[in-house]
C-alpha positions in Angstrom: -9.7 12.6 0.9 -8.4 14.8 -1.9 -7.6 12.1 -4.5 -9.5 11.0 -7.6 -8.0 8.2 -9.8 -7.9 8.8 -13.5 -9.3 6.7 -16.4 -9.7 3.1 -15.4 -7.7 3.3 -12.1 -9.2 2.3 -8.7 -8.1 3.3 -5.2 -8.6 0.5 -2.7 -8.0 -0.1 1.1 -6.9 -3.6 2.1 -9.2 -5.4 4.5 -7.4 -6.3 7.7 -6.4 -10.0 8.0 -7.0 -12.2 11.0 -4.3 -12.2 13.8 -5.1 -15.9 14.7 -5.8 -19.1 12.9 -9.1 -20.9 13.3 -7.3 -23.2 15.8 -6.2 -20.2 17.9 -2.6 -19.9 16.9 -1.3 -16.4 16.7 0.3 -15.5 13.3 3.5 -13.4 13.6 3.8 -10.3 11.3 6.6 -11.8 9.3 4.6 -14.9 8.4 1.4 -13.0 7.4 0.6 -12.6 3.7 -0.9 -9.3 2.7 -4.6 -9.8 2.1 -5.9 -9.9 -1.5 -9.3 -8.5 -0.4 -10.0 -4.8 -0.4 -12.7 -2.1 -0.3 -12.9 0.3 -3.2 -12.4 3.9 -1.9 -12.6 5.8 -5.3 -12.8 5.1 -9.0 -11.8 6.9 -12.1 -14.4 7.7 -14.9 -13.4 4.6 -17.0 -11.3 3.8 -20.0 -11.9 5.1 -23.5 -12.3 3.2 -26.7 -10.3 4.4 -29.8 -13.5 6.1 -30.9 -13.4 8.2 -27.7 -16.5 6.5 -26.3 -16.3 6.0 -22.5 -16.3 2.4 -21.1 -18.0 2.6 -17.7 -16.4 1.1 -14.6 -17.7 -2.2 -13.3 -16.8 -1.3 -9.7 -17.9 1.6 -7.5 -16.8 3.0 -4.1 -17.8 0.7 -1.3 -17.5 -2.6 -3.2 -15.5 -5.4 -1.6 -13.2 -6.9 -4.3 -10.5 -9.5 -4.7 -7.3 -8.7 -6.6 -4.1 -10.4 -7.8 -1.2 -10.9 -5.4 1.2 -8.6 -7.2 -1.4 -6.0 -8.3 -1.3 -2.3 -7.7 1.0 0.4 -6.5 1.2 1.1 -2.7 0.7 4.7 -1.8 0.2 6.7 1.4 -2.5 9.3 1.3 -3.5 11.3 4.4 -1.4 8.9 6.5 -3.3 5.8 5.3 -1.7 3.0 3.2 -3.8 2.4 0.1 -3.3 0.7 -3.3 -3.9 2.2 -6.8 -4.5 -0.4 -9.5 -6.1 -0.8 -12.9 -9.7 -2.1 -13.0 -8.4 -5.1 -15.0 -6.2 -6.1 -11.9 -9.5 -6.7 -10.0 -10.5 -10.4 -10.2 -14.1 -10.0 -8.9 -16.6 -8.3 -6.6 -17.5 -10.1 -3.3 -21.2 -10.3 -2.7 
């Protein structure tokens, strides 16, 4: 992939959601919510303080993260739908 986010931006790939409920009911596409869980694909170098000092990123490629429902900008890169968001839009890292 030929894309590197800048500054404190993060490129993520949504994790696929389940097609069925635990009880076995099939969820139609129009009733599904987009998952708020993703895998980090790439990260920028980090934000900068007013003094110019680099603030390191808290996430790295391969991390599984949760993000806010309305976070990020949807983009298509190499035919794949991804999201670009600021690191501050990420709520936490899944262990």
